[in-house]
PQR file of N, CA, C, O and H, with PARSE charges and radii, in Angstrom:
ATOM      1  N   MET A   1     -11.205  -6.607   0.825 -0.4000 1.5000
ATOM      2  CA  MET A   1     -10.274  -7.770   0.721 -0.0000 2.0000
ATOM      3  C   MET A   1     -11.067  -8.991   0.444  0.5500 1.7000
ATOM      4  O   MET A   1     -12.147  -9.197   0.997 -0.5500 1.4000
ATOM      5  N   SER A   2     -10.540  -9.783  -0.397 -0.4000 1.5000
ATOM      6  CA  SER A   2     -11.167 -11.107  -0.712 -0.0000 2.0000
ATOM      7  C   SER A   2     -10.850 -12.282  -0.027  0.5500 1.7000
ATOM      8  O   SER A   2     -11.066 -13.372  -0.556 -0.5500 1.4000
ATOM      9  H   SER A   2      -9.663  -9.615  -0.846  0.4000 1.0000
ATOM     10  N   GLN A   3     -10.304 -12.174   1.220 -0.4000 1.5000
ATOM     11  CA  GLN A   3      -9.885 -13.264   2.028 -0.0000 2.0000
ATOM     12  C   GLN A   3     -11.001 -13.622   3.000  0.5500 1.7000
ATOM     13  O   GLN A   3     -11.763 -12.771   3.457 -0.5500 1.4000
ATOM     14  H   GLN A   3     -10.128 -11.288   1.649  0.4000 1.0000
ATOM     15  N   THR A   4     -11.067 -14.985   3.312 -0.4000 1.5000
ATOM     16  CA  THR A   4     -11.907 -15.379   4.348 -0.0000 2.0000
ATOM     17  C   THR A   4     -10.986 -15.371   5.656  0.5500 1.7000
ATOM     18  O   THR A   4      -9.761 -15.413   5.541 -0.5500 1.4000
ATOM     19  H   THR A   4     -10.448 -15.677   2.940  0.4000 1.0000
ATOM     20  N   PRO A   5     -11.572 -15.321   6.817 -0.5600 1.5000
ATOM     21  CA  PRO A   5     -10.760 -15.219   7.998  0.2800 2.0000
ATOM     22  C   PRO A   5      -9.698 -16.305   8.190  0.5500 1.7000
ATOM     23  O   PRO A   5      -8.695 -16.056   8.858 -0.5500 1.4000
ATOM     24  N   ASP A   6      -9.891 -17.517   7.617 -0.4000 1.5000
ATOM     25  CA  ASP A   6      -8.864 -18.506   7.772 -0.0000 2.0000
ATOM     26  C   ASP A   6      -7.776 -18.501   6.592  0.5500 1.7000
ATOM     27  O   ASP A   6      -6.773 -19.214   6.596 -0.5500 1.4000
ATOM     28  H   ASP A   6     -10.706 -17.719   7.074  0.4000 1.0000
ATOM     29  N   ASP A   7      -8.084 -17.692   5.693 -0.4000 1.5000
ATOM     30  CA  ASP A   7      -6.948 -17.579   4.619 -0.0000 2.0000
ATOM     31  C   ASP A   7      -5.825 -16.945   5.120  0.5500 1.7000
ATOM     32  O   ASP A   7      -5.996 -16.037   5.934 -0.5500 1.4000
ATOM     33  H   ASP A   7      -8.899 -17.113   5.690  0.4000 1.0000
ATOM     34  N   GLN A   8      -4.525 -17.308   4.727 -0.4000 1.5000
ATOM     35  CA  GLN A   8      -3.326 -16.710   5.030 -0.0000 2.0000
ATOM     36  C   GLN A   8      -3.164 -15.543   3.990  0.5500 1.7000
ATOM     37  O   GLN A   8      -3.210 -15.818   2.791 -0.5500 1.4000
ATOM     38  H   GLN A   8      -4.386 -18.045   4.066  0.4000 1.0000
ATOM     39  N   PRO A   9      -2.984 -14.305   4.392 -0.5600 1.5000
ATOM     40  CA  PRO A   9      -2.754 -13.284   3.394  0.2800 2.0000
ATOM     41  C   PRO A   9      -1.408 -13.470   2.757  0.5500 1.7000
ATOM     42  O   PRO A   9      -0.560 -14.124   3.364 -0.5500 1.4000
ATOM     43  N   THR A  10      -1.150 -12.965   1.616 -0.4000 1.5000
ATOM     44  CA  THR A  10       0.172 -13.072   0.935 -0.0000 2.0000
ATOM     45  C   THR A  10       1.113 -12.015   1.462  0.5500 1.7000
ATOM     46  O   THR A  10       2.318 -12.168   1.261 -0.5500 1.4000
ATOM     47  H   THR A  10      -1.839 -12.434   1.122  0.4000 1.0000
ATOM     48  N   THR A  11       0.702 -11.021   2.079 -0.4000 1.5000
ATOM     49  CA  THR A  11       1.599 -10.036   2.615 -0.0000 2.0000
ATOM     50  C   THR A  11       1.793 -10.347   4.190  0.5500 1.7000
ATOM     51  O   THR A  11       0.860 -10.617   4.946 -0.5500 1.4000
ATOM     52  H   THR A  11      -0.277 -10.897   2.243  0.4000 1.0000
ATOM     53  N   THR A  12       3.044 -10.273   4.533 -0.4000 1.5000
ATOM     54  CA  THR A  12       3.321 -10.494   6.096 -0.0000 2.0000
ATOM     55  C   THR A  12       2.935  -9.286   6.872  0.5500 1.7000
ATOM     56  O   THR A  12       2.740  -8.192   6.342 -0.5500 1.4000
ATOM     57  H   THR A  12       3.802 -10.053   3.919  0.4000 1.0000
ATOM     58  N   TYR A  13       2.836  -9.510   8.079 -0.4000 1.5000
ATOM     59  CA  TYR A  13       2.487  -8.415   9.017 -0.0000 2.0000
ATOM     60  C   TYR A  13       3.509  -7.178   8.832  0.5500 1.7000
ATOM     61  O   TYR A  13       3.131  -6.015   8.690 -0.5500 1.4000
ATOM     62  H   TYR A  13       2.994 -10.399   8.510  0.4000 1.0000
ATOM     63  N   GLU A  14       4.721  -7.552   8.851 -0.4000 1.5000
ATOM     64  CA  GLU A  14       5.733  -6.492   8.882 -0.0000 2.0000
ATOM     65  C   GLU A  14       5.683  -5.728   7.540  0.5500 1.7000
ATOM     66  O   GLU A  14       5.846  -4.508   7.516 -0.5500 1.4000
ATOM     67  H   GLU A  14       5.028  -8.497   8.967  0.4000 1.0000
ATOM     68  N   GLN A  15       5.464  -6.428   6.462 -0.4000 1.5000
ATOM     69  CA  GLN A  15       5.313  -5.723   5.152 -0.0000 2.0000
ATOM     70  C   GLN A  15       4.076  -4.796   5.116  0.5500 1.7000
ATOM     71  O   GLN A  15       4.147  -3.682   4.598 -0.5500 1.4000
ATOM     72  H   GLN A  15       5.331  -7.419   6.481  0.4000 1.0000
ATOM     73  N   ALA A  16       2.935  -5.276   5.678 -0.4000 1.5000
ATOM     74  CA  ALA A  16       1.664  -4.543   5.797 -0.0000 2.0000
ATOM     75  C   ALA A  16       1.867  -3.302   6.614  0.5500 1.7000
ATOM     76  O   ALA A  16       1.510  -2.194   6.212 -0.5500 1.4000
ATOM     77  H   ALA A  16       2.878  -6.181   6.098  0.4000 1.0000
ATOM     78  N   ARG A  17       2.467  -3.520   7.811 -0.4000 1.5000
ATOM     79  CA  ARG A  17       2.724  -2.433   8.712 -0.0000 2.0000
ATOM     80  C   ARG A  17       3.664  -1.369   8.180  0.5500 1.7000
ATOM     81  O   ARG A  17       3.458  -0.182   8.431 -0.5500 1.4000
ATOM     82  H   ARG A  17       2.756  -4.420   8.137  0.4000 1.0000
ATOM     83  N   GLU A  18       4.666  -1.764   7.467 -0.4000 1.5000
ATOM     84  CA  GLU A  18       5.670  -0.821   6.845 -0.0000 2.0000
ATOM     85  C   GLU A  18       4.863  -0.047   5.743  0.5500 1.7000
ATOM     86  O   GLU A  18       4.995   1.171   5.616 -0.5500 1.4000
ATOM     87  H   GLU A  18       4.833  -2.729   7.263  0.4000 1.0000
ATOM     88  N   GLU A  19       4.075  -0.742   4.997 -0.4000 1.5000
ATOM     89  CA  GLU A  19       3.371  -0.011   3.872 -0.0000 2.0000
ATOM     90  C   GLU A  19       2.314   0.956   4.473  0.5500 1.7000
ATOM     91  O   GLU A  19       2.133   2.068   3.977 -0.5500 1.4000
ATOM     92  H   GLU A  19       3.967  -1.731   5.099  0.4000 1.0000
ATOM     93  N   LEU A  20       1.655   0.532   5.497 -0.4000 1.5000
ATOM     94  CA  LEU A  20       0.748   1.304   6.225 -0.0000 2.0000
ATOM     95  C   LEU A  20       1.491   2.672   6.774  0.5500 1.7000
ATOM     96  O   LEU A  20       0.992   3.789   6.643 -0.5500 1.4000
ATOM     97  H   LEU A  20       1.801  -0.371   5.900  0.4000 1.0000
ATOM     98  N   ALA A  21       2.548   2.457   7.302 -0.4000 1.5000
ATOM     99  CA  ALA A  21       3.378   3.595   7.825 -0.0000 2.0000
ATOM    100  C   ALA A  21       3.777   4.593   6.723  0.5500 1.7000
ATOM    101  O   ALA A  21       3.895   5.804   6.910 -0.5500 1.4000
ATOM    102  H   ALA A  21       2.954   1.549   7.409  0.4000 1.0000
ATOM    103  N   ASP A  22       3.968   3.967   5.571 -0.4000 1.5000
ATOM    104  CA  ASP A  22       4.421   4.840   4.366 -0.0000 2.0000
ATOM    105  C   ASP A  22       3.193   5.566   3.879  0.5500 1.7000
ATOM    106  O   ASP A  22       3.299   6.718   3.458 -0.5500 1.4000
ATOM    107  H   ASP A  22       3.872   2.984   5.419  0.4000 1.0000
ATOM    108  N   VAL A  23       1.890   4.870   3.922 -0.4000 1.5000
ATOM    109  CA  VAL A  23       0.773   5.608   3.443 -0.0000 2.0000
ATOM    110  C   VAL A  23       0.432   6.759   4.476  0.5500 1.7000
ATOM    111  O   VAL A  23      -0.089   7.790   4.051 -0.5500 1.4000
ATOM    112  H   VAL A  23       1.804   3.934   4.264  0.4000 1.0000
ATOM    113  N   VAL A  24       0.698   6.618   5.746 -0.4000 1.5000
ATOM    114  CA  VAL A  24       0.362   7.597   6.661 -0.0000 2.0000
ATOM    115  C   VAL A  24       1.356   8.863   6.500  0.5500 1.7000
ATOM    116  O   VAL A  24       1.004  10.039   6.599 -0.5500 1.4000
ATOM    117  H   VAL A  24       1.122   5.780   6.092  0.4000 1.0000
ATOM    118  N   ARG A  25       2.604   8.422   6.245 -0.4000 1.5000
ATOM    119  CA  ARG A  25       3.606   9.560   5.969 -0.0000 2.0000
ATOM    120  C   ARG A  25       3.215  10.338   4.769  0.5500 1.7000
ATOM    121  O   ARG A  25       3.243  11.567   4.825 -0.5500 1.4000
ATOM    122  H   ARG A  25       2.890   7.467   6.165  0.4000 1.0000
ATOM    123  N   ARG A  26       2.840   9.702   3.656 -0.4000 1.5000
ATOM    124  CA  ARG A  26       2.424  10.409   2.517 -0.0000 2.0000
ATOM    125  C   ARG A  26       1.173  11.261   2.643  0.5500 1.7000
ATOM    126  O   ARG A  26       1.079  12.362   2.100 -0.5500 1.4000
ATOM    127  H   ARG A  26       2.817   8.704   3.611  0.4000 1.0000
ATOM    128  N   LEU A  27       0.176  10.686   3.413 -0.4000 1.5000
ATOM    129  CA  LEU A  27      -1.038  11.539   3.656 -0.0000 2.0000
ATOM    130  C   LEU A  27      -0.676  12.748   4.489  0.5500 1.7000
ATOM    131  O   LEU A  27      -1.135  13.858   4.219 -0.5500 1.4000
ATOM    132  H   LEU A  27       0.253   9.792   3.854  0.4000 1.0000
ATOM    133  N   GLU A  28       0.214  12.516   5.585 -0.4000 1.5000
ATOM    134  CA  GLU A  28       0.514  13.679   6.494 -0.0000 2.0000
ATOM    135  C   GLU A  28       1.366  14.781   5.692  0.5500 1.7000
ATOM    136  O   GLU A  28       1.298  15.974   5.986 -0.5500 1.4000
ATOM    137  H   GLU A  28       0.587  11.614   5.804  0.4000 1.0000
ATOM    138  N   ALA A  29       2.136  14.309   4.704 -0.4000 1.5000
ATOM    139  CA  ALA A  29       3.039  15.241   4.042 -0.0000 2.0000
ATOM    140  C   ALA A  29       2.133  16.266   3.149  0.5500 1.7000
ATOM    141  O   ALA A  29       2.520  17.396   2.853 -0.5500 1.4000
ATOM    142  H   ALA A  29       2.191  13.340   4.465  0.4000 1.0000
ATOM    143  N   GLY A  30       0.937  15.743   2.781 -0.4000 1.5000
ATOM    144  CA  GLY A  30       0.065  16.583   1.900 -0.0000 2.0000
ATOM    145  C   GLY A  30       0.645  16.630   0.537  0.5500 1.7000
ATOM    146  O   GLY A  30       1.518  15.894   0.077 -0.5500 1.4000
ATOM    147  H   GLY A  30       0.623  14.824   3.022  0.4000 1.0000
ATOM    148  N   GLY A  31      -0.083  17.783  -0.138 -0.4000 1.5000
ATOM    149  CA  GLY A  31       0.411  17.923  -1.516 -0.0000 2.0000
ATOM    150  C   GLY A  31      -0.195  16.974  -2.537  0.5500 1.7000
ATOM    151  O   GLY A  31       0.211  16.953  -3.699 -0.5500 1.4000
ATOM    152  H   GLY A  31      -0.792  18.381   0.236  0.4000 1.0000
ATOM    153  N   LEU A  32      -1.123  16.226  -2.115 -0.4000 1.5000
ATOM    154  CA  LEU A  32      -1.755  15.282  -3.029 -0.0000 2.0000
ATOM    155  C   LEU A  32      -3.108  15.736  -3.514  0.5500 1.7000
ATOM    156  O   LEU A  32      -3.758  16.546  -2.854 -0.5500 1.4000
ATOM    157  H   LEU A  32      -1.453  16.242  -1.171  0.4000 1.0000
ATOM    158  N   THR A  33      -3.541  15.241  -4.634 -0.4000 1.5000
ATOM    159  CA  THR A  33      -4.915  15.537  -5.096 -0.0000 2.0000
ATOM    160  C   THR A  33      -5.838  14.803  -4.184  0.5500 1.7000
ATOM    161  O   THR A  33      -5.446  13.979  -3.358 -0.5500 1.4000
ATOM    162  H   THR A  33      -3.013  14.583  -5.170  0.4000 1.0000
ATOM    163  N   LEU A  34      -7.135  15.152  -4.379 -0.4000 1.5000
ATOM    164  CA  LEU A  34      -8.169  14.497  -3.578 -0.0000 2.0000
ATOM    165  C   LEU A  34      -8.216  13.045  -3.926  0.5500 1.7000
ATOM    166  O   LEU A  34      -8.350  12.187  -3.053 -0.5500 1.4000
ATOM    167  H   LEU A  34      -7.454  15.822  -5.050  0.4000 1.0000
ATOM    168  N   GLU A  35      -8.099  12.751  -5.262 -0.4000 1.5000
ATOM    169  CA  GLU A  35      -8.208  11.426  -5.739 -0.0000 2.0000
ATOM    170  C   GLU A  35      -7.059  10.579  -5.113  0.5500 1.7000
ATOM    171  O   GLU A  35      -7.253   9.480  -4.594 -0.5500 1.4000
ATOM    172  H   GLU A  35      -7.990  13.448  -5.971  0.4000 1.0000
ATOM    173  N   GLU A  36      -5.854  11.183  -5.209 -0.4000 1.5000
ATOM    174  CA  GLU A  36      -4.681  10.422  -4.703 -0.0000 2.0000
ATOM    175  C   GLU A  36      -4.815  10.194  -3.161  0.5500 1.7000
ATOM    176  O   GLU A  36      -4.428   9.136  -2.667 -0.5500 1.4000
ATOM    177  H   GLU A  36      -5.697  12.076  -5.630  0.4000 1.0000
ATOM    178  N   SER A  37      -5.342  11.147  -2.437 -0.4000 1.5000
ATOM    179  CA  SER A  37      -5.593  11.054  -1.002 -0.0000 2.0000
ATOM    180  C   SER A  37      -6.575  10.036  -0.779  0.5500 1.7000
ATOM    181  O   SER A  37      -6.343   9.216   0.109 -0.5500 1.4000
ATOM    182  H   SER A  37      -5.657  12.006  -2.839  0.4000 1.0000
ATOM    183  N   LEU A  38      -7.636   9.953  -1.442 -0.4000 1.5000
ATOM    184  CA  LEU A  38      -8.619   8.801  -1.195 -0.0000 2.0000
ATOM    185  C   LEU A  38      -8.189   7.516  -1.530  0.5500 1.7000
ATOM    186  O   LEU A  38      -8.569   6.528  -0.901 -0.5500 1.4000
ATOM    187  H   LEU A  38      -7.825  10.619  -2.163  0.4000 1.0000
ATOM    188  N   GLY A  39      -7.338   7.454  -2.583 -0.4000 1.5000
ATOM    189  CA  GLY A  39      -6.807   6.133  -2.884 -0.0000 2.0000
ATOM    190  C   GLY A  39      -5.882   5.651  -1.840  0.5500 1.7000
ATOM    191  O   GLY A  39      -5.925   4.472  -1.487 -0.5500 1.4000
ATOM    192  H   GLY A  39      -7.029   8.256  -3.094  0.4000 1.0000
ATOM    193  N   LEU A  40      -5.000   6.537  -1.295 -0.4000 1.5000
ATOM    194  CA  LEU A  40      -4.234   6.149  -0.227 -0.0000 2.0000
ATOM    195  C   LEU A  40      -4.934   5.817   1.152  0.5500 1.7000
ATOM    196  O   LEU A  40      -4.537   4.940   1.920 -0.5500 1.4000
ATOM    197  H   LEU A  40      -4.965   7.494  -1.582  0.4000 1.0000
ATOM    198  N   TRP A  41      -5.983   6.601   1.355 -0.4000 1.5000
ATOM    199  CA  TRP A  41      -6.839   6.276   2.505 -0.0000 2.0000
ATOM    200  C   TRP A  41      -7.394   4.865   2.380  0.5500 1.7000
ATOM    201  O   TRP A  41      -7.342   4.091   3.336 -0.5500 1.4000
ATOM    202  H   TRP A  41      -6.305   7.313   0.732  0.4000 1.0000
ATOM    203  N   GLU A  42      -7.924   4.523   1.213 -0.4000 1.5000
ATOM    204  CA  GLU A  42      -8.453   3.157   1.004 -0.0000 2.0000
ATOM    205  C   GLU A  42      -7.472   2.065   1.076  0.5500 1.7000
ATOM    206  O   GLU A  42      -7.765   0.940   1.482 -0.5500 1.4000
ATOM    207  H   GLU A  42      -7.966   5.151   0.436  0.4000 1.0000
ATOM    208  N   ARG A  43      -6.333   2.407   0.685 -0.4000 1.5000
ATOM    209  CA  ARG A  43      -5.185   1.371   0.772 -0.0000 2.0000
ATOM    210  C   ARG A  43      -4.777   1.275   2.216  0.5500 1.7000
ATOM    211  O   ARG A  43      -4.466   0.193   2.713 -0.5500 1.4000
ATOM    212  H   ARG A  43      -6.096   3.321   0.356  0.4000 1.0000
ATOM    213  N   GLY A  44      -4.777   2.438   2.912 -0.4000 1.5000
ATOM    214  CA  GLY A  44      -4.517   2.285   4.386 -0.0000 2.0000
ATOM    215  C   GLY A  44      -5.441   1.460   5.145  0.5500 1.7000
ATOM    216  O   GLY A  44      -5.068   0.723   6.058 -0.5500 1.4000
ATOM    217  H   GLY A  44      -5.030   3.317   2.507  0.4000 1.0000
ATOM    218  N   GLU A  45      -6.722   1.593   4.744 -0.4000 1.5000
ATOM    219  CA  GLU A  45      -7.855   0.857   5.459 -0.0000 2.0000
ATOM    220  C   GLU A  45      -7.591  -0.637   5.237  0.5500 1.7000
ATOM    221  O   GLU A  45      -7.731  -1.432   6.166 -0.5500 1.4000
ATOM    222  H   GLU A  45      -7.025   2.192   4.002  0.4000 1.0000
ATOM    223  N   GLN A  46      -7.163  -1.070   3.864 -0.4000 1.5000
ATOM    224  CA  GLN A  46      -6.964  -2.396   3.658 -0.0000 2.0000
ATOM    225  C   GLN A  46      -5.801  -2.944   4.425  0.5500 1.7000
ATOM    226  O   GLN A  46      -5.820  -4.070   4.923 -0.5500 1.4000
ATOM    227  H   GLN A  46      -7.049  -0.424   3.109  0.4000 1.0000
ATOM    228  N   LEU A  47      -4.771  -2.106   4.507 -0.4000 1.5000
ATOM    229  CA  LEU A  47      -3.549  -2.601   5.222 -0.0000 2.0000
ATOM    230  C   LEU A  47      -3.871  -2.732   6.769  0.5500 1.7000
ATOM    231  O   LEU A  47      -3.420  -3.631   7.478 -0.5500 1.4000
ATOM    232  H   LEU A  47      -4.755  -1.192   4.103  0.4000 1.0000
ATOM    233  N   ALA A  48      -4.679  -1.755   7.182 -0.4000 1.5000
ATOM    234  CA  ALA A  48      -4.942  -1.812   8.696 -0.0000 2.0000
ATOM    235  C   ALA A  48      -5.818  -3.194   8.983  0.5500 1.7000
ATOM    236  O   ALA A  48      -5.617  -3.889   9.978 -0.5500 1.4000
ATOM    237  H   ALA A  48      -5.045  -1.024   6.605  0.4000 1.0000
ATOM    238  N   GLU A  49      -6.647  -3.444   8.146 -0.4000 1.5000
ATOM    239  CA  GLU A  49      -7.510  -4.761   8.215 -0.0000 2.0000
ATOM    240  C   GLU A  49      -6.516  -5.945   8.083  0.5500 1.7000
ATOM    241  O   GLU A  49      -6.706  -6.945   8.776 -0.5500 1.4000
ATOM    242  H   GLU A  49      -6.810  -2.879   7.337  0.4000 1.0000
ATOM    243  N   LEU A  50      -5.497  -5.882   7.253 -0.4000 1.5000
ATOM    244  CA  LEU A  50      -4.544  -6.935   7.069 -0.0000 2.0000
ATOM    245  C   LEU A  50      -3.785  -7.113   8.435  0.5500 1.7000
ATOM    246  O   LEU A  50      -3.669  -8.239   8.919 -0.5500 1.4000
ATOM    247  H   LEU A  50      -5.344  -5.070   6.691  0.4000 1.0000
ATOM    248  N   CYS A  51      -3.311  -6.091   9.005 -0.4000 1.5000
ATOM    249  CA  CYS A  51      -2.534  -6.080  10.123 -0.0000 2.0000
ATOM    250  C   CYS A  51      -3.394  -6.657  11.418  0.5500 1.7000
ATOM    251  O   CYS A  51      -2.872  -7.349  12.292 -0.5500 1.4000
ATOM    252  H   CYS A  51      -3.406  -5.177   8.613  0.4000 1.0000
ATOM    253  N   ARG A  52      -4.764  -6.276  11.410 -0.4000 1.5000
ATOM    254  CA  ARG A  52      -5.657  -6.749  12.422 -0.0000 2.0000
ATOM    255  C   ARG A  52      -5.855  -8.294  12.209  0.5500 1.7000
ATOM    256  O   ARG A  52      -5.979  -9.055  13.168 -0.5500 1.4000
ATOM    257  H   ARG A  52      -5.188  -5.714  10.700  0.4000 1.0000
ATOM    258  N   HIS A  53      -5.877  -8.705  10.940 -0.4000 1.5000
ATOM    259  CA  HIS A  53      -5.968 -10.199  10.728 -0.0000 2.0000
ATOM    260  C   HIS A  53      -4.814 -10.875  11.253  0.5500 1.7000
ATOM    261  O   HIS A  53      -4.943 -11.877  11.956 -0.5500 1.4000
ATOM    262  H   HIS A  53      -5.776  -8.086  10.161  0.4000 1.0000
ATOM    263  N   TRP A  54      -3.559 -10.332  10.920 -0.4000 1.5000
ATOM    264  CA  TRP A  54      -2.366 -11.091  11.530 -0.0000 2.0000
ATOM    265  C   TRP A  54      -2.391 -11.147  13.007  0.5500 1.7000
ATOM    266  O   TRP A  54      -2.203 -12.211  13.596 -0.5500 1.4000
ATOM    267  H   TRP A  54      -3.454  -9.518  10.349  0.4000 1.0000
ATOM    268  N   LEU A  55      -2.640  -9.924  13.683 -0.4000 1.5000
ATOM    269  CA  LEU A  55      -2.680  -9.857  15.140 -0.0000 2.0000
ATOM    270  C   LEU A  55      -3.704 -10.776  15.740  0.5500 1.7000
ATOM    271  O   LEU A  55      -3.436 -11.428  16.749 -0.5500 1.4000
ATOM    272  H   LEU A  55      -2.792  -9.060  13.204  0.4000 1.0000
ATOM    273  N   ASP A  56      -4.934 -10.847  15.111 -0.4000 1.5000
ATOM    274  CA  ASP A  56      -6.019 -11.841  15.600 -0.0000 2.0000
ATOM    275  C   ASP A  56      -5.407 -13.187  15.543  0.5500 1.7000
ATOM    276  O   ASP A  56      -5.414 -13.875  16.564 -0.5500 1.4000
ATOM    277  H   ASP A  56      -5.152 -10.317  14.292  0.4000 1.0000
ATOM    278  N   ARG A  57      -4.874 -13.635  14.436 -0.4000 1.5000
ATOM    279  CA  ARG A  57      -4.355 -14.977  14.218 -0.0000 2.0000
ATOM    280  C   ARG A  57      -3.177 -15.261  15.305  0.5500 1.7000
ATOM    281  O   ARG A  57      -3.126 -16.361  15.855 -0.5500 1.4000
ATOM    282  H   ARG A  57      -4.868 -13.076  13.607  0.4000 1.0000
ATOM    283  N   ALA A  58      -2.327 -14.342  15.569 -0.4000 1.5000
ATOM    284  CA  ALA A  58      -1.320 -14.490  16.559 -0.0000 2.0000
ATOM    285  C   ALA A  58      -1.916 -14.742  17.964  0.5500 1.7000
ATOM    286  O   ALA A  58      -1.490 -15.606  18.731 -0.5500 1.4000
ATOM    287  H   ALA A  58      -2.369 -13.449  15.122  0.4000 1.0000
ATOM    288  N   ARG A  59      -2.959 -13.892  18.230 -0.4000 1.5000
ATOM    289  CA  ARG A  59      -3.646 -14.042  19.515 -0.0000 2.0000
ATOM    290  C   ARG A  59      -4.278 -15.429  19.688  0.5500 1.7000
ATOM    291  O   ARG A  59      -4.195 -16.051  20.747 -0.5500 1.4000
ATOM    292  H   ARG A  59      -3.305 -13.190  17.607  0.4000 1.0000
ATOM    293  N   GLU A  60      -4.957 -15.918  18.524 -0.4000 1.5000
ATOM    294  CA  GLU A  60      -5.586 -17.259  18.577 -0.0000 2.0000
ATOM    295  C   GLU A  60      -4.473 -18.290  18.860  0.5500 1.7000
ATOM    296  O   GLU A  60      -4.634 -19.177  19.698 -0.5500 1.4000
ATOM    297  H   GLU A  60      -5.024 -15.413  17.663  0.4000 1.0000
ATOM    298  N   ARG A  61      -3.396 -18.158  18.177 -0.4000 1.5000
ATOM    299  CA  ARG A  61      -2.350 -19.223  18.231 -0.0000 2.0000
ATOM    300  C   ARG A  61      -1.750 -19.183  19.673  0.5500 1.7000
ATOM    301  O   ARG A  61      -1.396 -20.238  20.200 -0.5500 1.4000
ATOM    302  H   ARG A  61      -3.265 -17.437  17.496  0.4000 1.0000
ATOM    303  N   LEU A  62      -1.634 -18.042  20.292 -0.4000 1.5000
ATOM    304  CA  LEU A  62      -1.046 -17.898  21.677 -0.0000 2.0000
ATOM    305  C   LEU A  62      -2.066 -18.484  22.673  0.5500 1.7000
ATOM    306  O   LEU A  62      -1.677 -19.158  23.626 -0.5500 1.4000
ATOM    307  H   LEU A  62      -1.922 -17.185  19.865  0.4000 1.0000
ATOM    308  N   ALA A  63      -3.347 -18.233  22.458 -0.4000 1.5000
ATOM    309  CA  ALA A  63      -4.342 -18.692  23.344 -0.0000 2.0000
ATOM    310  C   ALA A  63      -4.399 -20.229  23.204  0.5500 1.7000
ATOM    311  O   ALA A  63      -4.621 -20.889  24.219 -0.5500 1.4000
ATOM    312  H   ALA A  63      -3.663 -17.685  21.684  0.4000 1.0000
ATOM    313  N   ALA A  64      -4.215 -20.842  22.026 -0.4000 1.5000
ATOM    314  CA  ALA A  64      -4.278 -22.239  21.782 -0.0000 2.0000
ATOM    315  C   ALA A  64      -3.096 -22.862  22.433  0.5500 1.7000
ATOM    316  O   ALA A  64      -3.241 -23.928  23.030 -0.5500 1.4000
ATOM    317  H   ALA A  64      -4.034 -20.306  21.201  0.4000 1.0000
ATOM    318  N   ALA A  65      -1.892 -22.256  22.362 -0.4000 1.5000
ATOM    319  CA  ALA A  65      -0.777 -22.705  23.057 -0.0000 2.0000
ATOM    320  C   ALA A  65      -0.784 -22.716  24.529  0.5500 1.7000
ATOM    321  O   ALA A  65      -0.173 -23.566  25.177 -0.5500 1.4000
ATOM    322  H   ALA A  65      -1.774 -21.389  21.877  0.4000 1.0000
ATOM    323  N   GLY A  66      -1.501 -21.736  25.071 -0.4000 1.5000
ATOM    324  CA  GLY A  66      -1.614 -21.595  26.495 -0.0000 2.0000
ATOM    325  C   GLY A  66      -2.601 -22.681  27.075  0.5500 1.7000
ATOM    326  O   GLY A  66      -2.579 -23.015  28.259 -0.5500 1.4000
ATOM    327  H   GLY A  66      -1.997 -21.045  24.545  0.4000 1.0000
ATOM    328  N   ASP A  67      -3.488 -23.214  26.116 -0.4000 1.5000
ATOM    329  CA  ASP A  67      -4.432 -24.198  26.549 -0.0000 2.0000
ATOM    330  C   ASP A  67      -3.856 -25.614  26.420  0.5500 1.7000
ATOM    331  O   ASP A  67      -4.549 -26.577  26.749 -0.5500 1.4000
ATOM    332  H   ASP A  67      -3.506 -22.942  25.153  0.4000 1.0000
ATOM    333  N   GLN A  68      -2.644 -25.767  25.965 -0.4000 1.5000
ATOM    334  CA  GLN A  68      -2.110 -27.087  25.804 -0.0000 2.0000
ATOM    335  C   GLN A  68      -1.632 -27.609  27.128  0.5500 1.7000
ATOM    336  O   GLN A  68      -1.015 -26.889  27.912 -0.5500 1.4000
ATOM    337  H   GLN A  68      -2.081 -24.985  25.698  0.4000 1.0000
ATOM    338  N   PRO A  69      -1.941 -28.955  27.389 -0.5600 1.5000
ATOM    339  CA  PRO A  69      -1.581 -29.677  28.591  0.2800 2.0000
ATOM    340  C   PRO A  69      -0.028 -29.713  28.571  0.5500 1.7000
ATOM    341  O   PRO A  69       0.609 -29.833  27.525 -0.5500 1.4000
ATOM    342  N   GLU A  70       0.552 -29.598  29.838 -0.4000 1.5000
ATOM    343  CA  GLU A  70       2.003 -29.786  29.904 -0.0000 2.0000
ATOM    344  C   GLU A  70       2.420 -31.296  30.068  0.5500 1.7000
ATOM    345  O   GLU A  70       3.610 -31.603  30.137 -0.5500 1.4000
ATOM    346  H   GLU A  70       0.035 -29.501  30.688  0.4000 1.0000
TER
END
């Protein structure tokens, strides 16, 4: 992925999670060539990293909000 940690990805968390779930379903269903499977695996890795990015940013925002004086 070509993003730096502070960049906002163009895919939302929900979109990435849904596509990742689809990748997993396709891999579990089988019937793919090795090349197709490897391509899906690589895409799944990218999507998992994107989901981690979104979750890390959400945790940072929550932590920052918790540090705000009342």
